C-alpha angles and dihedrals in degrees: 000000000000091000091051091050090050091052095047096049089076092060117093096189123072101283137168139164118246126201129203122198121215119220121217091245092060097258124115128251134195124353111211137185099234099184141340140202125245094272090052093049091051093046095051092045090051094049101039100029094231133081120273114260115211112232096025124142109273093242088069087066106027135027112275104257132169092211092052089051091050091051092048092050093047090052103036097038104021096041094231120146106231133200134168139162111209141172111241088200097176090056095040091237141116118224124208108191135178127187124191122188114244126207114254130198091197113082091202095053132056128197139201138176113240121199120179145168133187132204134178095234136045119262108216092204092055091047091060094045092103136110116296090241093053094044092048092053093047090048090053089054092050092049090051093049095047097039102066143046092212093091098166093052095044096046088055090051090050092051090048089052090050092051091053092046090051091043086226133153094230138016125180147161112222121195129204126228101189095179091060093033093233143115129224134194108244090182137347141175124201121195112243108252094021117137091217118112125237114266092246090073091066103038101112135117092278090055090051091053091047093048091048088062094054091088088061090047090054087056092193096320122128092233147354117246119184108179105153144014093274089057089047089056091052089050090050089056093047101037115009095173093057091041091055092045091053093048092047090053093050095252118149103169133032138181112188129179127185116237102227127179109184105311094335120103103213097178139280141290119209147168122211129206092005129172100277091194087074098043097130095049091046092051091047092049097045092043092062096034090054091055091059097035091054091057093050093045091050090052091047092051091047091053090048091051091049090050091051092046090051090057100039130079103231095211099052106018091233122120115280132240094261090057091046091053092049090049092051091047090053092050094048092047091049092243089126131019128211119233106246139268092042133167138211119212128187123193132180134183119251117216098011095131092056091051090050092048098043105028103025136255093279089066089044090054091049089052091054092047091050091050090051091051093051092048091047092050093051096041094038098159098033136096112264122190133182097228096181144339097312099354125104132188125204127198109195118187129203092016124138122220089252093052089047092052090052092052093048089051091050091047090053091047095048090047093050092051094047119104095228111006123095113169131202106208135196125176138178131185123216087233086073099030117018096179109092096212092050091045090053092049094048094045088051090052092049090050093053090047088054090048092052090050091053094050092048086058092043107030091164089069097047115136110262 
């Protein structure tokens, strides 16, 4: 102990000596913090609120972390110098850590010197302080992502490159949709000849619930690395559901990184059945790649959301007038063709102005939303547009005149049974009028004729 203290007093950075005990069966036992320098003592006291105790289990000083344990074992037992620069995203810190193997006279115990520093922001120079091979591969990824507008194609190429670099059977980027409580595969690459199944086979509600728990499984770590049976046993203790799912799918090794952009967890990137001999290089490469990929994925998702918002009517969730006009233009120009027979339906709310004038616009908005829900329920697989304030247009493809008549009857019935929705309806089938513009004009005329009929029966509700 005194010798360790003498050695450490010459270190200015936070530094301590770690020990790893070897078990008779070849596994590794406790990792302890044998001694620390003054900076380490002060740091631990500031974090934990109590003085550092030499010889304590490492988790009394640092967060318990499977990857930290792996690094310590590789250094103290395997004699490998170790370095990494990682984002401790749950703590809002960046960690720069160095481990140097230390000679041991005890064949059952290994030692290493651990120097570390933390900062609240990333240091770009430290991020690039990696092997030339790793930095070159990450740079290639960045160039690919920034050099094209075909994001979907390129992100699949990147994932394919990562799979090859990891020598894995499967590599994928999975994205969360928390509103719908589901996951989707943004990109994936499956090794030819692998017995693993595509990700799509597993993307159900149970998978979403399992993936939601991965953040707990990470337990503050930057990633999960399962490289051998001992790691699998630790995973079984932490997350038995995921452990069983991996085993059932024939997966023996996993490296998984969260895709974080700011405080938002976008999803995960992983490699399955990778070459565990290159675990450290794979971790190093994916750690930095994930940092850049997360930013590009966040931008891509933002653009997609904006594209969706530009096409959707925010009040009703139906498509908006701008989207309707673009759709009609494409049909007229021949860019797209409707599956015949098709139909055009126009609907309009009766009595909306009176509701707005007497009960307020909030009630009027609710009336419009309820109308949209009824139309969407009846024309479930059709295109529904909010053409104006209280007017909707439906384009239904591959629908016979008889099927159209049944849907109009159902729409009238649903409207009559509603507490607040009374619809004026006009519909034309392409069997009678194949020109889309003429069909729209005639359907609109039919709708206004239906509206006049309603107000003649209910003059007290006539638009004023």
